[in-house]
N, C-alpha and C positions, 0 to 999 in steps of 0.2 A: 263629152256631151253635157251641156248645161240643162239641169232640170228646171222647168218653169213652174213656179208656184203661183196659183191664183186663189184668192180668197172669195168667199161668197159675196163680200162687199164689192170686190173688183168686178165680178161678173154682173152683179145687180146694177152697177153703174152703167153698164152697156145698154140697159133697158130704159134709162132716163129719157123722158119725152114720149114714151108710148102712152097712148090715152084711149079712153073709150070713144066709140063713134056714136054720136047722138042718133036716136031714132031706131029703126028696125034692123039696121045693119050692125053686126058685132065685129069688133077688132079681132082678126083671126089669131093674133098672138095672145091676147088676153083670154080668148076662148080656149086655146090650147092649154093655158095655165089652169083654167077652171076644170077642163075636162080630164086633166091628169087625175083629179080627185073624184069627179062626178061626171061621167060620160053623158048623162042626160041633159046637161046644161047647154042651152043654145043662145044665151044672151049675156052680154058683158056688162049689163047694168044692174048687177047684184054685187054685194060685197066681195071683193077679190083680193084683199090684202094678204090673207093666208095662202091663197092660191099662188100669188107671186113669190112669197118666201119658200113655199113648198117646191115650186118649179125651179128656182135657183138652186136650192139644196139638192133636188133630184138630178139636175145637170152635173153637179159636182160630187154626187154620191155621198152626200152628207146626211146625217139623221134628219128626218122630217116628220111632221105631225100626221100627214096623210088625211087632213081634215080641212074644211073650209072655215072652221071656227078659229078666230084669232086667239082665243084663250087656250086652245088645244096646245099651243106652244109652251104653256106653263108646265107641261109634263115632259118636255123634250130638253135634252142637254143638262148642263150643270148650272146650278144657281150661282150667280155672281152679283157683286154689288156694283153700283154706278161708278165707284172709284176704280174698280178693276176692269170695267168694260173697255173693249177695243174695237174700232172699226175693222171689219173683215172677219170677225170671229163670233160676234154676239148678236142675238135678236132681242128686241125690246117689245114687251107686251104692255099695252096701255088700256086704261078704262075708256069707255065710250058711252055716250048716252045720258050724261048728267051726273051730278054730284052724288046721287043716292045709289049708285051702282055698287054691287057687292065687291068684296076684296078678292085676292088671288085664289082663295080656297074654293071659289065657285067658278067652275070651268064653263058652265052652261049659261053664259050671260054675254052681253055685248062687249066687244073689245076691238083692238086694232093691233096689228103686228107689223114690224119691219126690221130692217137691219140697223144696228147702232152706228151712227155716223159722227157722234161727238156729244159733248156736254159743255155748255157754257151758260153763265148767268141764270142758273137754276132751271135750265131748259135742256131737254134731250133732243138731239137732232136725229131724225129717223129717215132712212132711205127706204121708201116703201111704195107699194102699189096701192091703187085706189085712194090716193091722197089728192083730193080735188080731181078725181076721176083720171088720174095719170100716175106714172112713176116719177117721183121727184124726192127731194129732201125737204122736210118741213120740221119746224120746231114745235115741241109740246111741253107744257109745264111739267116739272118733275113730279108734282102730286098726282099726275095721271099714270105714273109708272106702276104696273102691277108686278112686274118681274123682268129680270134680264137673265138670259140663258146663253151660256157658251155652248155652241153646237159643234165645235171642233175638238173637244176633249175626249 
């Protein structure tokens, strides 16, 4: 019998295209992700990038932050460099909200988190939720990287 190995990145790719529903109706898939961490949430129009990463990790029984804060992922897994990052095994935490945001030592600040999808031309590719209100892969400048964590070690 062949054992099937699936990475967090593999599973996260299955969610590409899921998006918020504008207005008063919430996307039930996004709501389920958010409610895994906070059952009182009834709207999908709040930051849900960390909810997406937590949900994928929960499905695979991987370590998770159990928080809706993107920077909470800076305390999960093993620190690795961009040169050692691999799709499928690593999460990327990014600065959000302007150039004057604090560094990775401050967990209680704005941020963004998603799965490492690659690195080219001094940009990190991130497979994440709440990227233009949907799950997709976007590029971010490397200067926005706060940290990369391997969650499978």
